[in-house]
C-alpha positions in Angstrom: 0.1 0.1 0.0 1.3 3.6 -1.4 1.3 5.9 1.5 -0.5 9.2 1.1 2.3 11.5 2.5 5.9 11.0 1.4 8.8 11.2 4.1 9.9 15.3 2.6 6.4 16.1 2.2 5.8 15.3 5.6 9.1 16.5 7.3 7.2 20.0 4.9 4.2 19.5 6.7 5.8 20.2 10.3 7.6 23.1 9.0 4.1 24.8 8.0 2.9 23.4 11.8 5.8 25.4 13.2 5.5 28.5 11.2 1.9 28.5 12.7 -0.4 26.7 10.4 -2.9 24.7 12.4 -3.0 20.5 12.4 -6.4 20.2 11.4 -5.8 22.7 8.1 -3.0 19.9 7.9 -3.7 16.7 8.1 -7.4 17.9 6.1 -5.1 18.8 2.9 -3.0 16.1 3.3 -6.5 13.5 3.5 -4.3 11.9 6.5 -6.4 11.7 9.9 -5.2 13.4 13.4 -3.6 10.8 15.0 -1.5 9.8 11.8 -0.1 13.1 12.0 1.4 12.7 15.8 2.6 9.3 14.9 5.1 10.8 11.5 5.5 13.7 14.2 7.0 11.8 17.0 8.8 9.4 13.5 10.3 12.6 12.1 9.9 15.0 14.2 13.1 18.1 14.2 14.1 16.7 10.8 15.0 18.1 8.0 14.6 16.2 4.6 17.4 15.0 3.9 17.2 12.9 7.1 14.4 11.4 6.2 15.4 9.8 2.9 18.4 8.9 4.9 15.8 6.7 7.6 14.1 5.8 4.6 17.0 4.6 3.1 18.4 2.6 5.9 15.0 1.3 6.9 14.7 -0.3 3.1 18.3 -1.3 3.3 17.1 -3.2 7.1 14.6 -5.0 5.2 15.9 -6.3 3.0 
């Protein structure tokens, strides 16, 4: 199943939230639930898009 939001898009969403955008608006625009948003936030909080790509690559490598 393909995720609705990529890691890079999510890190951008986190930046928008930190800038003052409401979480409800971000979730509605991306078609994800509040629970999903906070789950991703606990994983990717404070990361830059480059770091998110590295994390994704490491998870893919570990899955092999």
